C-alpha positions in Angstrom: -42.1 73.6 3.7 -39.3 71.2 4.7 -37.6 69.0 2.2 -38.0 65.2 2.5 -35.0 63.5 4.1 -32.8 61.6 1.6 -33.5 57.9 1.3 -30.9 55.6 2.8 -28.4 54.1 0.4 -28.3 50.3 0.8 -25.3 50.0 -1.4 -23.4 52.4 0.8 -24.3 50.4 3.9 -23.2 47.2 2.4 -19.9 48.8 1.3 -19.4 50.0 4.9 -20.2 46.6 6.3 -17.8 44.8 4.0 -15.1 47.3 4.7 -15.7 46.8 8.4 -15.5 43.0 8.1 -12.3 43.2 6.0 -10.7 45.6 8.5 -11.7 43.3 11.4 -10.1 40.3 9.7 -6.9 42.2 8.8 -6.6 43.4 12.3 -6.6 39.8 13.6 -5.0 38.1 10.6 -2.5 36.3 12.8 -5.4 34.3 14.4 -6.4 32.9 11.0 -2.7 31.9 10.3 -2.5 30.3 13.7 -5.6 28.3 13.0 -4.1 27.1 9.7 -0.9 26.0 11.5 -2.8 24.3 14.3 -5.0 22.5 11.8 -2.1 21.3 9.8 -0.4 19.9 12.9 -3.6 18.2 14.1 -4.1 16.7 10.6 -0.5 15.3 10.6 -1.0 13.8 14.1 -4.3 12.3 13.0 -2.7 10.6 10.0 -0.3 8.8 12.3 -3.0 7.8 14.8 -4.4 5.1 12.5 -1.2 3.1 12.6 0.3 1.4 9.5 -0.2 -1.8 7.7 1.5 -3.9 5.0 0.4 -4.5 1.4 1.7 -7.5 -0.5 0.9 -7.7 -4.2 1.5 -10.6 -6.5 1.5 -10.1 -10.2 0.1 -12.8 -12.5 -0.3 -13.1 -16.3 -3.5 -14.7 -17.3 -3.2 -17.7 -19.6 -4.0 -17.3 -23.3 -4.7 -20.7 -24.9 -4.2 -21.2 -28.7 -6.0 -23.4 -31.1 -4.2 -26.7 -32.1 -3.1 -25.0 -35.4 -1.8 -22.0 -33.5 -3.6 -19.5 -35.7 -6.0 -18.2 -33.1 -6.7 -17.9 -29.4 -9.2 -20.0 -27.4 -11.4 -17.8 -25.1 -11.9 -19.2 -21.6 -14.0 -17.8 -18.7 -11.5 -19.4 -16.3 -8.8 -16.8 -16.8 -11.0 -13.6 -17.1 -10.3 -10.8 -14.6 -13.8 -11.3 -13.1 -13.1 -15.0 -12.6 -9.7 -14.2 -11.0 -11.5 -11.9 -8.5 -14.1 -14.5 -7.7 -11.4 -17.1 -7.2 -9.3 -14.8 -5.0 -12.2 -13.8 -2.7 -14.0 -17.1 -2.5 -14.3 -18.9 0.8 -12.2 -21.8 -0.4 -9.4 -19.5 -1.5 -9.5 -17.5 1.7 -9.4 -20.7 3.8 -6.4 -22.0 1.7 -4.4 -18.7 1.9 -5.2 -18.2 5.6 -3.9 -21.7 6.4 -0.6 -21.0 4.5 -0.2 -17.7 6.3 -1.0 -19.0 9.7 -4.2 -17.0 10.0 -7.9 -17.7 10.5 -10.2 -17.1 7.5 -11.9 -14.3 9.5 -8.6 -12.5 9.8 -8.0 -12.6 6.1 -11.5 -12.0 4.8 -12.0 -8.5 3.5 -8.3 -7.8 3.1 -8.0 -9.2 -0.4 -8.3 -7.2 -3.6 -7.6 -7.7 -7.3 -7.0 -5.2 -10.2 -5.9 -5.3 -13.8 -2.8 -3.5 -15.2 -3.4 -1.4 -18.3 -1.0 -0.7 -21.1 0.2 2.4 -19.3 1.4 0.2 -16.4 -1.3 1.6 -14.0 -4.0 -0.3 -12.2 -7.3 0.2 -14.0 -10.4 -1.7 -15.1 -9.4 -3.3 -18.3 -11.0 -6.7 -19.2 -8.5 -7.2 -22.0 -5.5 -6.8 -19.8 -3.3 -9.9 -19.4 -1.7 -8.7 -16.1 -3.6 -9.0 -12.9 -2.6 -7.9 -9.4 -3.6 -9.8 -6.3 -3.1 -7.7 -3.1 -3.4 -8.6 0.6 -3.3 -5.9 3.3 -2.5 -7.0 6.8 -0.8 -5.7 10.0 2.1 -8.1 9.6 4.3 -8.1 6.5 5.3 -11.7 6.5 1.7 -12.9 6.7 0.6 -10.6 3.9 3.3 -12.0 1.7 2.5 -15.6 2.5 -1.2 -15.0 1.9 -0.8 -13.2 -1.4 1.7 -15.7 -2.8 -0.6 -18.6 -1.8 -3.5 -17.0 -3.6 -1.3 -16.5 -6.7 -0.4 -20.2 -6.8 -4.0 -21.2 -6.2 -5.2 -19.0 -9.0 -2.5 -20.3 -11.3 -3.8 -23.8 -10.9 -7.5 -22.8 -11.1 -7.2 -20.7 -14.3 -5.1 -23.2 -16.2 -7.7 -25.0 -18.4 -7.8 -28.8 -18.9 -7.2 -28.1 -22.6 -3.8 -26.5 -21.8 -2.9 -29.2 -19.4 -3.7 -31.9 -22.0 -1.7 -30.0 -24.7 1.3 -29.9 -22.4 0.9 -33.7 -21.8 0.7 -34.4 -25.5 3.9 -32.3 -26.2 5.8 -34.3 -23.5 4.7 -37.6 -25.1 5.8 -36.4 -28.6 9.1 -35.3 -27.3 9.7 -38.7 -25.7 8.8 -40.4 -29.0 11.1 -38.1 -30.9 14.0 -38.8 -28.5 13.5 -42.5 -28.9 13.4 -42.3 -32.7 16.6 -40.1 -32.7 18.4 -42.8 -30.7 17.3 -45.5 -33.1 18.3 -43.4 -36.1 21.7 -42.6 -34.5 22.3 -46.3 -33.9 21.5 -47.0 -37.6 23.7 -44.2 -38.8 26.6 -45.4 -36.6 26.2 -49.0 -37.9 26.1 -47.9 -41.6 29.1 -45.7 -41.2 31.0 -48.6 -39.6 30.0 -50.9 -42.5 31.2 -48.4 -45.1 34.4 -47.8 -43.3 35.2 -51.5 -43.2 34.0 -52.3 -46.7 36.4 -55.2 -47.3 34.5 -57.9 -49.2 31.6 -55.7 -50.1 30.8 -55.2 -53.7 30.5 -51.7 -55.1 26.8 -52.2 -55.7 26.3 -53.1 -52.0 28.4 -50.1 -51.0 26.1 -47.9 -53.0 23.0 -49.4 -51.4 24.5 -48.9 -47.9 25.4 -45.3 -48.8 21.9 -44.7 -49.9 20.5 -46.1 -46.7 22.9 -43.9 -44.8 21.7 -40.8 -46.6 18.1 -41.7 -45.9 18.9 -42.3 -42.2 20.7 -39.0 -41.8 17.8 -37.2 -43.6 15.3 -38.8 -41.3 17.5 -37.9 -38.3 17.6 -34.2 -39.4 13.9 -34.1 -40.0 13.1 -35.7 -36.7 15.4 -33.3 -34.9 13.7 -30.3 -36.5 10.3 -31.6 -35.5 11.5 -32.2 -32.0 12.8 -28.6 -31.7 9.4 -27.3 -33.0 7.5 -29.4 -30.5 9.8 -28.1 -27.8 8.9 -24.5 -28.8 5.2 -25.4 -28.7 5.7 -26.9 -25.2 7.5 -23.7 -24.0 4.6 -21.6 -25.4 2.0 -23.7 -23.6 3.9 -23.6 -20.4 4.8 -19.9 -20.4 2.0 -18.2 -22.3 -1.1 -20.5 -22.4 -0.7 -21.4 -18.8 -1.3 -18.7 -16.1 2.1 -17.5 -14.8 3.2 -15.8 -11.6 5.2 -12.9 -13.1 6.2 -11.4 -9.8 6.0 -12.8 -6.3 4.4 -10.7 -3.6 6.7 -8.5 -1.4 5.1 -6.5 1.4 5.3 -2.7 1.4 4.4 -0.5 4.4 1.5 1.8 3.9 -0.2 4.3 6.2 -3.8 3.5 7.3 -4.7 7.1 6.6 -3.4 9.4 3.8 -1.1 11.9 5.4 -1.5 14.4 2.6 -5.3 14.4 2.7 -5.3 14.6 6.5 -2.9 17.6 6.5 -4.9 19.4 3.8 -8.3 18.8 5.5 -6.9 19.8 8.9 -5.3 22.9 7.5 -8.6 23.9 5.8 -10.7 23.4 8.9 -8.1 25.3 11.0 -8.1 28.2 8.6 -11.9 28.5 8.6 -12.1 28.4 12.4 -9.3 30.9 12.7 -10.9 33.2 10.2 -14.2 33.1 12.1 -12.5 33.8 15.4 -10.5 36.7 13.9 -13.7 38.2 12.4 -15.6 38.0 15.7 -12.8 39.5 17.8 -12.2 42.2 15.2 -15.8 43.2 14.9 -16.1 43.4 18.7 -13.1 45.6 18.9 -14.3 48.0 16.1 -17.6 49.8 16.8 -20.0 50.0 13.9 -20.0 53.3 12.1 -23.1 55.3 12.3 -24.7 56.4 9.1 -26.3 59.8 8.6 
C-alpha cells in the first residue's frame, strides 16, 4: 500500500517567490536607480516650466483706539482681521489698487491675500494679532508693489475710525490753544520782569504785588507747558497707535510658480516606482521559476 504524497507547503512556495522577486530586483537594481535619477530630473524641469512671479507684501498695524480717559481700549469692527480681508478683496479696493498699478480689475482680482502675524513672527490665523500682511502676487514686480502699497494706504484710511480722527482733531485744537496761552503768558512775564528791573518810583508794596503777579504768571506758564506736552503725547499716541499704520511698505520678491522641492521629491518617487517595476519584470523574465517537488 503506497504512502500518500506529502501536501504542498504554501509557506515554502511563498518564500521561494519572495526570494525570486528579490533576486530579480537585485539583478536589475541599476534600473530602479536610473528611474529615480530620471524622475528627479523631470521634477526639476517641471518646477521651472511654470515660470515665476513676484509677491509684494505690505505690513500694517491695526489701530487700537483708547477711551477718553486712556484706561481701556475701544473695540471696533473696522480694524478686525476679517474686516481688513474684506476691504482688501472688495471690488472697490481692487478697482482702486488696479488703477494705481496700471492694471485692469480683472488682472488683479484673485491675486490678493491677507494674513495675520502671530507672536512668533509667522503668518497664522490669530484674531488678536495687531500685525496684518497684505500680499499681491503678479507677473511684474513693479505692478505688484504698486498694488500692494495702494491697498495698504486704502485700508489705513478705511480702518481709522471717526472717533480716532475726531480725537486727533481735538488734540490739535488744544495744542493751538496752549500755544496761544503760552505766548500771552510769556508777554506778561516779560512785561513784569521789565517793570521790576526798572522799579524807580515804585513803592515797595507795589513791587511786592508785581513780584507776586510774576510768580503766578510763571507758575501758569509752567503748568500750561506741562499740559501742552501731555497733550502732544496723547496726539502722538492717537496718530501712531490708535490710527492704523503702514509698518513696512511692500517690496516685491521673486517666487517660483511651483515648488521645486515638492516637484523633485514627487518626480523622484514616481521614477523610483516605475524603475522598480521595470527591474522586477525584466529580472523575473530572465530568471525561470524554480520547480517545486
